[in-house]
N, C-alpha and C positions, 0 to 999 in steps of 0.2 A: 548483453542484456538477457538473453535466453536463459542462462544459468541462474540468474537472480530470480526471474519469474518462477522457474520450476522448483526452487528450493522452499522449504518451510520458512515461514516468516516470523513465527512466534519467538519472542525474546530478541528480536532485531530492532534497530532504531529506524523509524520512519521519519522522513522530512518532507513536508508538503512544499512543492515547488510552484504549483499553480492550482487554482481552484475557481469554480464559478462563484463561490462564496469568498469574497475578498478577506473576510475575517480569519479564514483558515490558512492563508498564505504565510509561509514561514514557520508554521507550527511543527514541532517535532516531539517525538516521544517513543517510549518502548511499546512494542506491539504485545498486547496481552491475549488477544483472541482475534479470529477471523471467521467470518461466515460468508455466504454466497454474495451478499450485497454490502457488507459492512466490515470495518476494521476497528477494533477497540484498542486504543492506546492510552498509556499513562503519561500525561504531560504536566509538568509543574505540580505534581501531587494530586492531580485530578484525572479521572477517567473521562476520555472523550470518545464518543461513538461516531465514526466517520463513514459517510456513504461513499462507496468506491466510485460510483458513477460521476461524482463531481470533483474528484481530485486527480492531480498528477503528482507523483512522489518518487523519491529515491529511498533506497534501503541502505543502512549503514553509511559508509563513505563512498559507495559506488557512484559514479557520475551518470549512470544510466537512469533516465527518467522513465517511469512506468505510468501509462495511462490507465487509471482505475476502471474505465469502461471495458478495456480489453481483458481484464482479469475478474470479471463479474461471474464467477462460478465458484462452486464449493472448493475449498483448499485441496481436498483429495483429488478432485478432477483437474485442477490447475497444475498440479505437480507433474502429471503425465501428459499434458496437452502439448502439442507442437504449435509454436507461434511463428508467424511470418516475420521476417526482418523488414524494417521500414527503410 
């Protein structure tokens, strides 16, 4: 999981596995942009702005689930950060 978190995410496929908003569960799309607190994806022809702090997701086909709360920093800071293993 550590390699996936530390890599750039733009142009990768995001799949939401769990969310405090049940309408977001199962949503997937192409990541267009990332900020400190949000991820912008294109899903079914529409742009969706997702709050990181309410989603758990996977990238591409990796089975590693990422908790959005743990990656709530700027992308350039996330890439160099060391994360604890769960």
